[in-house]
C-alpha positions as CSV (number, residue, x, y, z in Angstrom):
1,T,15.3,28.6,-13.6
2,V,13.4,25.5,-12.8
3,G,13.2,23.1,-15.6
4,P,9.9,21.4,-16.6
5,K,10.8,18.1,-15.1
6,H,11.5,19.8,-11.7
7,R,8.7,22.5,-11.6
8,H,7.0,21.0,-8.6
9,A,10.1,21.6,-6.5
10,H,9.5,25.2,-6.6
11,I,6.1,26.9,-7.2
12,V,6.7,29.2,-10.2
13,L,3.7,31.3,-11.4
14,S,3.7,32.3,-15.0
15,D,3.2,35.9,-16.0
16,A,-0.2,34.9,-17.4
17,C,-1.4,33.7,-13.9
18,P,-3.1,36.4,-11.9
19,V,-1.7,36.7,-8.3
20,G,-3.6,34.4,-6.0
21,L,-4.6,31.8,-8.4
22,V,-3.0,28.6,-8.8
23,P,-2.1,27.5,-12.2
24,Q,-4.3,24.5,-13.4
25,A,-1.3,22.4,-14.5
26,W,0.3,22.7,-10.9
27,L,-3.0,21.8,-9.4
28,A,-3.3,18.6,-11.6
29,G,0.2,17.6,-10.6
30,M,-0.6,18.2,-6.8
31,V,-3.7,16.1,-7.2
32,F,-1.7,13.2,-8.9
33,A,0.8,13.4,-6.1
34,H,-1.9,13.3,-3.4
35,L,-3.3,10.2,-5.2
36,C,0.2,8.5,-4.9
37,V,0.3,9.2,-1.2
38,A,-3.3,8.2,-0.7
39,S,-2.5,4.7,-2.4
40,V,0.3,4.2,0.0
41,F,-1.8,5.1,3.2
42,G,-4.6,3.0,1.7
43,T,-2.4,0.0,1.3
44,Y,-1.2,0.4,4.9
45,C,-4.9,0.6,5.9
46,V,-5.6,-2.8,4.2
47,W,-3.0,-4.3,6.5
48,G,-4.9,-2.7,9.5
49,F,-8.1,-4.2,8.3
50,A,-6.5,-7.7,8.3
51,L,-5.3,-6.9,11.9
52,V,-8.8,-6.1,12.9
53,V,-10.0,-9.4,11.4
54,V,-7.2,-11.4,13.2
55,R,-8.3,-9.8,16.5
56,I,-11.9,-10.8,15.9
57,A,-10.8,-14.3,15.3
58,Q,-8.6,-14.4,18.5
59,F,-11.6,-13.6,20.5
60,D,-13.7,-16.4,19.0
61,K,-13.2,-19.8,20.6
62,N,-14.5,-21.6,17.6
63,M,-11.6,-20.2,15.4
64,Q,-8.8,-21.6,17.7
65,E,-7.2,-24.9,18.3
66,Q,-6.9,-25.7,22.0
67,P,-4.4,-23.5,23.9
68,D,-1.5,-24.9,25.9
69,N,-2.1,-25.6,29.6
70,D,0.5,-22.9,30.6
71,E,-1.1,-20.2,28.4
72,K,-2.8,-17.4,30.3
73,L,-5.8,-16.2,28.4
74,L,-7.8,-12.9,28.9
75,G,-11.3,-13.9,29.6
76,D,-10.5,-17.5,28.7
77,V,-10.1,-16.4,25.2
78,Y,-7.4,-13.8,24.1
79,N,-3.7,-14.1,25.0
80,N,-2.6,-10.6,25.7
81,K,0.9,-11.8,26.9
82,D,1.7,-13.6,23.6
83,P,-0.8,-12.7,20.9
84,R,1.5,-14.1,18.2
85,K,1.5,-17.6,19.9
86,Q,-2.3,-17.4,19.8
87,Q,-2.3,-16.3,16.1
88,Q,-0.5,-19.6,15.4
89,R,-3.5,-21.6,16.8
90,L,-5.9,-19.9,14.7
91,K,-7.8,-21.9,11.9
92,G,-10.0,-21.2,9.0
93,W,-10.5,-17.5,8.1
94,G,-8.6,-16.4,11.3
95,K,-5.4,-18.0,10.0
96,R,-5.9,-16.7,6.5
97,A,-6.3,-13.2,8.0
98,V,-2.9,-13.7,9.7
99,N,-1.5,-14.7,6.3
100,T,-3.2,-11.7,4.7
101,M,-1.7,-9.4,7.2
102,N,1.7,-10.9,7.0
103,N,1.6,-10.7,3.2
104,N,0.7,-7.0,3.3
105,A,3.5,-6.2,5.7
106,E,6.1,-8.1,3.6
107,G,5.3,-6.0,0.4
108,F,4.4,-2.7,1.9
109,G,8.1,-1.4,2.1
110,F,8.7,-2.4,-1.5
111,F,5.6,-0.5,-2.7
112,A,5.9,2.5,-0.7
113,A,9.6,3.0,-1.6
114,G,8.8,2.6,-5.3
115,V,6.0,5.2,-5.2
116,L,8.3,7.7,-3.2
117,L,11.2,7.2,-5.6
118,N,8.7,8.0,-8.5
119,M,7.6,11.1,-6.8
120,V,11.1,12.4,-6.3
121,L,12.5,11.4,-9.7
122,R,9.4,11.9,-12.0
123,Q,7.8,15.3,-11.3
124,T,5.9,16.2,-14.5
125,D,2.2,15.9,-14.6
126,D,2.2,12.9,-17.2
127,D,4.7,11.2,-14.9
128,L,2.9,11.7,-11.6
129,K,-0.4,10.6,-13.4
130,A,1.3,7.4,-14.5
131,T,2.7,6.8,-11.0
132,A,-0.8,7.5,-9.5
133,I,-2.5,5.2,-11.8
134,T,-0.1,2.3,-11.1
135,S,-0.2,2.9,-7.4
136,L,-3.9,2.9,-7.2
137,V,-4.0,-0.3,-9.3
138,H,-1.6,-1.8,-6.7
139,F,-4.0,-0.4,-3.9
140,G,-7.1,-1.9,-5.5
141,S,-5.3,-5.1,-6.0
142,R,-4.4,-5.4,-2.3
143,I,-8.0,-4.8,-1.4
144,V,-9.1,-7.6,-3.7
145,H,-6.2,-9.8,-2.4
146,A,-7.2,-9.4,1.3
147,A,-10.9,-10.3,0.6
148,A,-10.0,-13.2,-1.6
149,Y,-7.5,-14.5,1.0
150,I,-9.8,-14.3,3.9
151,G,-12.7,-15.5,2.0
152,D,-10.5,-18.6,0.8
153,N,-10.6,-17.9,-2.8
154,D,-7.1,-18.8,-4.1
155,M,-7.6,-18.0,-7.7
156,F,-8.8,-14.4,-7.1
157,R,-6.1,-14.1,-4.5
158,S,-3.3,-15.1,-6.9
159,A,-4.7,-12.9,-9.7
160,A,-4.9,-10.0,-7.4
161,F,-1.3,-10.4,-6.2
162,S,-0.1,-10.8,-9.6
163,V,-1.8,-7.5,-10.8
164,G,-0.3,-5.7,-7.7
165,L,3.2,-7.1,-8.4
166,A,2.9,-6.1,-12.0
167,A,1.9,-2.5,-11.1
168,N,4.7,-2.4,-8.6
169,L,7.3,-3.5,-11.1
170,V,6.0,-0.9,-13.6
171,N,6.5,1.7,-11.0
172,Y,10.1,0.6,-10.5
173,G,10.7,0.5,-14.3
174,F,9.5,4.2,-14.2
175,A,12.0,5.0,-11.5
176,F,14.9,3.4,-13.2
177,A,14.1,5.1,-16.4
178,A,13.9,8.5,-14.8
179,A,17.2,7.8,-12.9
180,S,18.9,7.1,-16.2
181,D,17.9,10.5,-17.5
182,F,19.7,12.4,-14.6
183,P,22.6,14.5,-15.8
184,S,26.0,12.9,-15.1
185,D,28.0,16.0,-14.1
């Protein structure tokens, strides 16, 4: 038999559930699991948004310091041979967009791993609901962080980063607690 902590691993319909209908509790757990996955994908999309902003800045001559004489530019603006070299010359919101993109890339793996660990180790509806909430808080904080970083608002940026970090640490706390509940035999 499948225990309550592992009931999502195998779909078990109760005798009270007519054939063809999905039990409401299972449906709720599925929704929370989808919200967890959506928060990971959404956080990745924040990185993609920052990349688009970086590309816009790379095509704007006013956002760049003068290129090296040996640098070959596409249309006298974009360096397609070495775009990262050009990114280093960006200034203003373009440079902050590069920093936003890098900051998202640096933290994405840690966040995604924490969400996935929770989805594997904690499979009851309440557990998935808590993971979904903290994951969505993290995702929302990354949106605010990106906007504040590009918009040059260091106070909001730092606050959003702190909220996202706290949500991430709570998710890891959930995972550690669940791992300690596993049977030792």
